[in-house]
MARKE-606528 format. One record per residue (C-alpha): x, z, y. Coordinates in steps of 0.25 Angstrom, whole numbers, padded with zeros to 4 digits, always signed. Each point is the difference from the previous one (the first is absolute). Layout:
<recs>
XZY...
</recs>
This chain:
<recs>
+0000+0000+0000+0005-0003+0014-0006+0003+0013+0003-0008+0013-0001+0004+0015+0004-0007+0013+0000+0004+0014+0004-0006+0013+0000+0007+0014+0004-0007+0013+0008+0012+0006+0002+0001+0015+0013-0007+0002-0006-0014+0002-0014+0003+0006-0010-0006-0009+0009-0010-0006+0002+0002-0015+0010-0010-0006+0000+0006-0014-0008-0006-0012-0004+0006-0013-0007-0007-0012-0002+0004-0015-0007-0009-0010-0003-0001-0014+0005-0013-0006-0008+0000-0014-0014-0001-0003-0007+0009-0011+0000-0013-0009+0014-0002+0002+0004+0014-0003-0008+0000-0013+0005-0014-0004+0015+0004+0003-0001+0015-0005+0007+0004+0013-0003+0010+0011-0004-0004+0014+0011-0006+0008+0001+0005+0015+0007-0006+0011+0003+0008+0013+0006-0004+0013+0004+0008+0012+0005-0009+0012+0005+0004+0014+0001-0011+0010+0009+0000+0012+0000-0008+0013-0011-0007+0007-0010-0005-0010+0006+0009-0010-0014+0005-0004-0004-0014-0004+0013-0002-0008-0002+0012-0008-0014-0003-0003+0002-0015-0004+0013+0003-0008-0008+0012-0007-0011-0009-0004+0009-0012-0004+0008+0010-0009-0013+0005-0007-0005-0014-0002+0013-0005-0006+0000+0012-0010-0015-0001-0002+0001-0015-0005+0014+0002-0008-0003-0005-0014+0010+0009-0007-0008+0013+0005-0013-0006-0006+0006-0004-0013+0011+0009-0005+0000+0013+0009+0011+0006+0008+0008+0008-0010+0001-0013-0009+0007-0008+0012+0015-0001+0000+0008+0005+0012+0003-0014+0005-0015-0003-0001-0004+0012+0008+0010-0003+0011-0005-0015+0000-0014+0005+0001+0002+0010+0011+0010-0010+0007-0011-0011+0001-0010+0010+0005+0010+0004+0011+0003-0014+0004-0016-0002+0001+0000+0012+0009+0011-0005+0008-0006-0014+0002-0014+0006+0004+0007+0009+0010+0008-0012+0006-0014-0007+0001-0005+0011+0010+0008-0007+0011-0008-0013-0001-0013+0008+0005+0007+0009+0010-0010+0004+0011+0003-0006+0014-0002+0014+0006+0005+0012-0007+0000+0015+0004+0011+0008-0006+0000+0011-0005-0016+0000+0001-0006+0012+0006+0013+0007+0003+0003+0006+0014+0011-0010+0002-0007-0012-0006+0004-0013+0007-0008-0014+0000+0009-0012-0004-0003-0015+0001+0005-0009-0011+0009-0011+0004+0008-0011-0007+0015+0000+0003+0010-0011+0000+0005-0002-0014-0013+0003-0007-0001+0015+0001-0012+0008+0005+0001+0012+0008-0010+0010+0006+0002+0001+0015-0002+0011+0010+0003-0002+0014+0007+0013+0002+0006+0002-0014+0004-0015-0002+0000-0007-0014-0001+0005-0014+0003-0010-0010-0011+0000-0011+0007+0007-0011-0007+0010-0009+0000+0004-0015-0004+0010-0010+0005+0010-0011-0007-0001-0013+0000+0009-0012-0007-0004-0012-0003+0007-0013-0006-0006-0013-0005+0011-0009-0006-0002-0014-0001+0012-0010+0014+0006+0000+0007-0013+0006+0004+0000+0014+0007-0012+0008+0004+0003+0015+0005-0010+0010+0003+0002+0015+0006-0005+0012+0002+0009+0012-0002+0015+0002-0014+0002-0006+0005+0008-0012-0006+0005-0013+0002+0012-0009-0004+0005-0013-0003+0015-0001+0002+0007-0013+0000+0014-0006+0011+0007-0008+0002+0015-0003-0012+0003+0009+0006-0006+0012-0003-0014+0007+0011-0010+0000+0001-0014+0007+0006-0013-0003+0001-0011+0011-0004-0013-0006+0002-0009+0012+0012-0004+0008+0001+0002+0015+0006-0012+0006+0007+0003+0012+0014-0002+0007+0005+0014-0005-0001-0005-0014+0014-0005-0004-0005-0011-0009-0009-0005+0011+0011+0000+0010+0009-0008-0010-0012-0010-0002-0001-0002+0015+0014-0002+0002+0001-0010-0011-0012-0008+0005+0001+0000+0015+0014+0007+0003+0000+0006+0014-0013-0006+0005-0007+0013-0004+0006+0014+0001-0004+0014-0004+0000+0007+0014-0002+0015-0004-0001+0010-0011-0015-0002-0001+0002-0013-0007-0006-0009+0011+0005-0014+0000+0003-0008+0013+0001-0015+0003+0013-0003+0007-0001-0015+0003-0010-0011+0003-0014+0000+0006-0003+0013-0008+0012+0007+0006-0003+0015+0002-0012+0000-0010+0000+0013-0008-0007+0003-0013-0001+0012-0009+0001-0007-0013+0008-0011-0007-0011-0006-0008-0014-0003+0004-0011-0011-0001-0004-0009+0011+0012-0001+0008+0002-0015+0005+0013+0002+0007+0006+0012-0005-0001-0006-0014+0011-0009+0004+0008+0012+0004+0000+0007-0013-0013+0007+0000-0004-0003-0014-0014-0001-0006+0005+0002-0014-0005+0013-0006+0008+0011-0008-0008+0001-0013+0001+0012-0010-0008+0003-0013-0003+0014-0006-0008+0005-0012-0008+0012+0005+0002+0012-0009-0009+0012-0003+0007+0008+0011-0003-0011+0011-0012+0005+0009-0001-0009+0011+0005-0012+0008+0000-0001+0015+0002-0013+0008+0000+0003+0015+0004-0005+0013+0011+0006+0009-0011+0009+0007+0000+0008-0012+0015+0000-0003+0004+0004+0015-0007+0013-0003+0001+0003-0015+0012-0001-0009-0004-0006-0014-0001+0014-0006-0009+0005+0011-0009-0012-0001-0002+0002-0015-0002+0015+0002-0010-0002+0011-0008-0010-0008+0000+0008-0013-0004+0013+0008-0012-0007+0005-0004-0006-0014+0002+0014-0006-0010+0005+0010-0010-0009-0005+0001-0012+0010-0002-0014-0006+0011-0010+0001-0006-0007+0012-0002+0014+0007+0015+0004-0004+0005-0014+0006-0007+0003+0013+0005+0014+0000+0014-0005-0002-0001-0010+0011-0008+0009+0010+0010+0011-0002+0012-0009+0003-0007-0005+0013-0003+0014+0005+0014+0005-0003+0006-0012+0007-0009+0002+0012+0004+0014+0001+0015-0003-0001+0001-0013+0007-0008+0003+0012+0007-0011+0009-0003-0012-0010-0011+0006-0009-0003-0004-0014+0003-0013-0007-0010-0009-0007-0001+0008-0014-0005-0005-0013+0001+0004-0015-0005-0005-0013+0000+0010-0011-0001-0001-0016-0003+0013-0007+0003+0000-0015-0008+0007-0011+0009+0012-0002-0003+0005+0014-0015-0001-0003+0000+0009-0012
</recs>
């Protein structure tokens, strides 16, 4: 038995603009499960957009990823556990490419007038213009031009029985909580892609040389040359970047597989609004405490997200709470 909950809150940092997106779907019909003698296969995705139109990028990419996996023949004929590592990587890689393409397509429908961040005290209204060389930019008479460049993180899980496959780009992370010896333990099952990671720094250096640099210990990358000079990004992999994808920002996900054991209690996928407040251990403990108190999985997901927003609002009074989103899976051992 598995219970699932999702929740998303806008927070206070960006007015009423929420650039997060979350989706959970069942991939098999009852007839397919009976014919294949397989449990239900779930796909869950949490995405966190950034930049102007980041909210559209996360939504369109999330929908495209879910659609790609929903129609993947292997999941409807053999089941997740029967697939080889290479097949799972190809399956999820294709889904992320579909998400990347969908996010790129947002630019074709960019509104002529755009207020950003919508509803925030410092919101500005921009007008879309075409620049020499084919770029588009949002223009504000006081702030100047902002080249239309946006993207989104993506963290995606496939869960079928005890089989788990996880793929991600960016910094929306996923953890598995387990119980051993009467205490909760946590395994990080995603990869944070940012400039502080030595492997990502080496990849960037090999692909683009000195065109992009890691400017500080927080892992931000900064473009050093060309028309994007000075542009900074908190991650080294993301979907939807039209220009930065040519400067080393990759849409290729990191993929891991795991067989869930009897001690595994829950899976949490969340945007950085959660991880800015909670360590992985604290997030699992908070979720499990709410579940132990009799809350449903959707209630516990909302409790987790709401607590993160409240804590962030209380400690980051100058900037407020980020968009905050979580999808949680609760496995049967915690429900006994």
